[in-house]
VEXRO-603146 format. One record per residue (C-alpha): residue in three letters; x negated, y, z. Coordinates in Angstrom, 1 decimal, decimal comma. Layout:
BEGIN
ala_X_Y_Z
...
END
This chain:
BEGIN
unk_12,2_-28,3_-2,3
unk_15,4_-28,7_-4,3
unk_17,3_-26,9_-1,9
unk_15,5_-24,0_-2,4
unk_16,8_-21,6_-5,0
unk_14,0_-21,3_-7,7
unk_12,5_-18,0_-8,7
unk_13,3_-16,9_-12,2
unk_10,2_-17,3_-14,5
unk_10,8_-13,7_-16,1
unk_9,8_-12,4_-12,3
unk_6,8_-15,2_-12,0
unk_5,5_-14,0_-15,2
unk_5,4_-10,1_-14,0
unk_4,0_-11,1_-10,7
unk_1,0_-12,5_-12,5
unk_0,1_-9,1_-14,0
unk_0,2_-7,3_-10,7
unk_-2,6_-7,4_-8,0
unk_-2,1_-8,4_-4,3
unk_-3,6_-5,1_-3,3
unk_-0,9_-3,4_-5,2
unk_1,8_-5,8_-4,0
unk_0,7_-5,3_-0,3
unk_1,4_-1,5_-0,9
unk_4,8_-2,1_-2,5
unk_5,7_-4,4_0,3
unk_4,9_-2,1_2,9
unk_7,3_0,4_1,4
unk_9,9_-2,1_1,6
unk_8,8_-2,7_5,3
unk_7,1_-5,9_5,3
unk_3,6_-5,0_7,0
unk_2,4_-8,4_7,4
unk_2,3_-10,0_4,1
unk_-1,5_-10,8_3,5
unk_-2,8_-14,0_4,8
unk_-6,0_-12,9_6,6
unk_-8,8_-15,1_6,2
unk_-8,3_-17,1_3,3
unk_-10,6_-16,3_0,1
unk_-11,2_-17,9_-2,9
unk_-13,8_-20,7_-2,7
unk_-15,1_-19,6_-6,0
unk_-14,2_-16,7_-7,9
unk_-10,7_-16,8_-9,8
unk_-10,4_-16,3_-13,5
unk_-7,1_-15,5_-13,1
unk_-3,7_-14,7_-10,6
unk_-1,7_-17,6_-9,7
unk_2,0_-17,0_-8,5
unk_4,4_-19,7_-6,8
unk_6,7_-21,0_-4,4
unk_5,0_-22,0_-1,2
unk_5,0_-25,8_-0,1
unk_3,9_-25,9_3,4
unk_1,5_-28,1_6,1
unk_1,3_-27,7_9,3
unk_-1,6_-28,8_11,7
unk_-1,8_-28,7_15,3
unk_-4,6_-28,8_18,0
unk_-6,1_-32,3_18,3
unk_-5,0_-34,5_20,8
unk_-7,4_-37,6_21,2
unk_-4,5_-40,1_20,8
unk_-2,9_-38,0_17,7
unk_-6,1_-37,4_16,1
unk_-8,0_-40,5_14,8
unk_-9,0_-42,2_11,8
unk_-5,7_-44,5_11,9
unk_-3,9_-41,7_12,0
unk_-4,5_-41,0_8,0
unk_-2,3_-44,1_7,5
unk_0,5_-43,6_9,4
unk_3,8_-42,4_7,9
unk_4,8_-39,7_8,1
unk_1,0_-38,4_7,5
unk_-0,8_-35,8_5,5
unk_-0,9_-38,4_2,7
unk_2,9_-38,0_2,5
unk_2,9_-34,2_2,5
unk_0,3_-34,2_-0,4
unk_2,6_-36,5_-2,5
unk_5,8_-34,6_-1,6
unk_4,0_-31,3_-3,0
unk_5,8_-30,1_-6,2
unk_4,0_-29,1_-9,4
unk_4,0_-25,3_-9,4
unk_4,0_-24,9_-5,8
unk_1,3_-23,1_-3,8
unk_0,0_-25,3_-0,4
unk_-0,2_-23,3_2,4
unk_-1,4_-24,7_5,3
unk_-1,4_-23,9_8,7
unk_-4,5_-24,9_10,2
unk_-4,8_-23,2_13,5
unk_-7,4_-20,8_12,3
unk_-9,8_-23,6_13,3
unk_-13,3_-23,3_12,6
unk_-14,8_-26,7_13,1
unk_-12,3_-29,0_11,0
unk_-11,6_-28,9_7,4
unk_-7,8_-29,0_6,4
unk_-8,5_-31,1_3,1
unk_-11,0_-32,0_0,7
unk_-12,2_-33,2_-2,4
unk_-10,0_-36,0_-3,0
unk_-7,1_-34,4_-2,0
unk_-7,8_-31,1_-3,7
unk_-8,1_-33,3_-6,8
unk_-4,5_-35,3_-6,3
unk_-2,9_-31,7_-5,8
unk_-4,5_-30,4_-9,0
unk_-3,4_-33,4_-11,0
unk_0,1_-33,2_-9,7
unk_0,5_-29,7_-11,3
unk_0,1_-27,7_-7,6
unk_-1,3_-24,2_-8,7
unk_-3,4_-23,2_-5,6
unk_-4,0_-24,1_-2,3
unk_-4,5_-21,7_0,8
unk_-5,5_-22,4_4,7
unk_-6,5_-20,3_7,3
unk_-9,1_-22,8_8,1
unk_-11,9_-24,3_6,0
unk_-12,4_-26,9_3,5
unk_-14,7_-29,6_3,0
unk_-16,9_-31,0_0,1
unk_-17,2_-27,6_-1,3
unk_-19,2_-28,5_-4,4
unk_-16,9_-30,8_-5,7
unk_-14,0_-28,8_-4,7
unk_-15,6_-26,0_-6,8
unk_-15,9_-28,6_-10,3
unk_-11,6_-28,9_-9,9
unk_-9,6_-26,6_-12,1
unk_-7,2_-25,1_-9,1
unk_-7,5_-22,1_-6,8
unk_-8,4_-23,1_-3,3
unk_-8,6_-20,3_-0,8
unk_-9,9_-21,0_2,8
unk_-11,7_-19,6_5,9
unk_-15,0_-21,1_4,2
unk_-16,2_-24,6_4,6
unk_-16,8_-27,2_7,5
unk_-18,7_-30,5_7,1
unk_-16,0_-32,2_9,5
unk_-12,7_-33,7_8,7
unk_-9,4_-32,2_10,2
unk_-9,0_-34,5_12,9
unk_-12,5_-33,0_14,5
unk_-10,2_-30,4_15,8
unk_-6,8_-30,7_14,2
unk_-3,6_-33,4_14,0
unk_-1,4_-33,5_11,2
unk_2,3_-32,3_12,5
unk_4,6_-31,8_9,3
unk_5,5_-30,2_6,2
unk_7,7_-28,1_4,3
unk_8,6_-26,2_7,2
unk_8,1_-22,5_8,6
unk_4,4_-21,9_9,5
unk_2,0_-19,3_10,4
unk_-0,8_-19,1_8,3
unk_-3,5_-15,6_8,6
unk_-1,3_-14,3_10,9
unk_1,6_-14,4_8,4
unk_5,0_-16,4_8,8
unk_5,5_-18,5_5,7
unk_9,0_-20,2_4,4
unk_8,8_-23,0_2,0
unk_9,9_-21,4_-1,1
unk_8,4_-18,0_-0,5
unk_6,3_-16,6_-3,2
unk_2,8_-16,8_-2,8
unk_0,4_-14,6_-4,8
unk_-3,3_-15,3_-5,2
unk_-6,2_-13,8_-6,6
unk_-10,0_-12,4_-5,9
unk_-8,5_-10,0_-2,9
unk_-6,8_-13,3_-1,2
unk_-3,2_-14,5_-0,9
unk_-0,2_-12,5_0,0
unk_3,1_-13,8_0,8
unk_6,6_-12,3_-0,8
unk_9,9_-13,3_0,8
unk_11,9_-15,0_-2,0
unk_15,1_-12,9_-1,5
unk_12,7_-9,8_-1,9
unk_10,6_-11,1_-5,2
unk_12,1_-9,5_-7,9
unk_12,5_-6,1_-7,0
unk_8,9_-6,2_-5,8
unk_8,1_-7,7_-8,9
unk_9,7_-4,5_-10,4
unk_8,3_-1,9_-8,4
unk_4,6_-3,7_-8,4
unk_4,3_-3,4_-12,5
unk_5,6_0,3_-12,3
unk_3,2_1,0_-9,7
unk_0,5_-1,0_-12,0
unk_1,3_1,4_-14,7
unk_0,8_4,6_-12,9
unk_-2,6_3,6_-11,6
unk_-3,5_2,9_-15,2
unk_-2,9_6,7_-15,8
unk_-4,6_7,6_-12,7
unk_-7,7_5,5_-13,5
unk_-7,6_7,1_-16,9
unk_-7,3_10,9_-15,5
unk_-10,2_9,9_-12,5
unk_-12,4_8,4_-15,3
unk_-11,9_11,7_-17,3
unk_-13,1_13,7_-14,3
unk_-9,9_14,9_-12,6
unk_-9,7_15,2_-8,9
unk_-7,4_13,1_-7,1
unk_-5,8_15,7_-4,9
unk_-2,4_16,4_-6,5
unk_-2,7_13,2_-8,6
unk_-2,8_10,4_-6,2
unk_0,0_10,5_-4,9
unk_1,1_12,6_-7,6
unk_2,8_16,3_-7,2
unk_5,6_17,6_-9,6
unk_3,1_18,5_-12,2
unk_1,2_15,5_-12,6
unk_4,6_13,2_-12,3
unk_5,3_15,4_-15,5
unk_1,8_14,5_-17,1
unk_2,7_10,8_-16,4
unk_6,2_11,2_-18,2
unk_4,2_12,3_-21,0
unk_1,5_9,7_-21,1
unk_4,3_7,0_-21,1
unk_6,0_8,7_-24,3
unk_2,5_9,0_-25,9
unk_2,3_5,2_-25,5
unk_0,2_5,0_-22,6
unk_-3,1_6,0_-24,1
unk_-5,9_4,6_-22,8
unk_-8,0_8,1_-23,0
END
């Protein structure tokens, strides 16, 4: 990934404070409708949001001469891709929306976690779920399956353009994961999306305080001119919670 510009850490820090729900709305306003990966959800609740550049893995439908136990040891292989994944990335896997073959299991997930990968996301199942849940790295998938990947998939490559959950993912695109799933932000849009997302989150804290106090959402969400004035006053007052 050395040929992909790194995202400034200050932008990454802001994105960690913005929900994927808010980010999808911001991206919609910027013309990006396909940002949320349909299918992958956390194998267990996430305690914090994670953000990192995409490192992609690609599978294709299995063919009997390609998807064999021996393929695990033949380079270039899935094992080579696991070793190539850099610290700080989110591994995003094109599993062809398979339901019968798990792309990764506990050993490969443990290796990724040891290397400093911040999350793994797949539009296919994982296996060894009980053991994966003990590993301190978020894993998002479409569920679990006992068979290995070669039951229905063949490994095809890494760090290239893929599709995952109905979304195109380029190496280096920014992936944000939380309990609502995973979204992809085009790298070049990330600074603007982070800024707009943080402002949207701030406004929604104001809206939530108003709703908690009994206010109607009419004229509030979206705001009319009078409510925008109240919002500015709320900001000037230091964003009081009540």
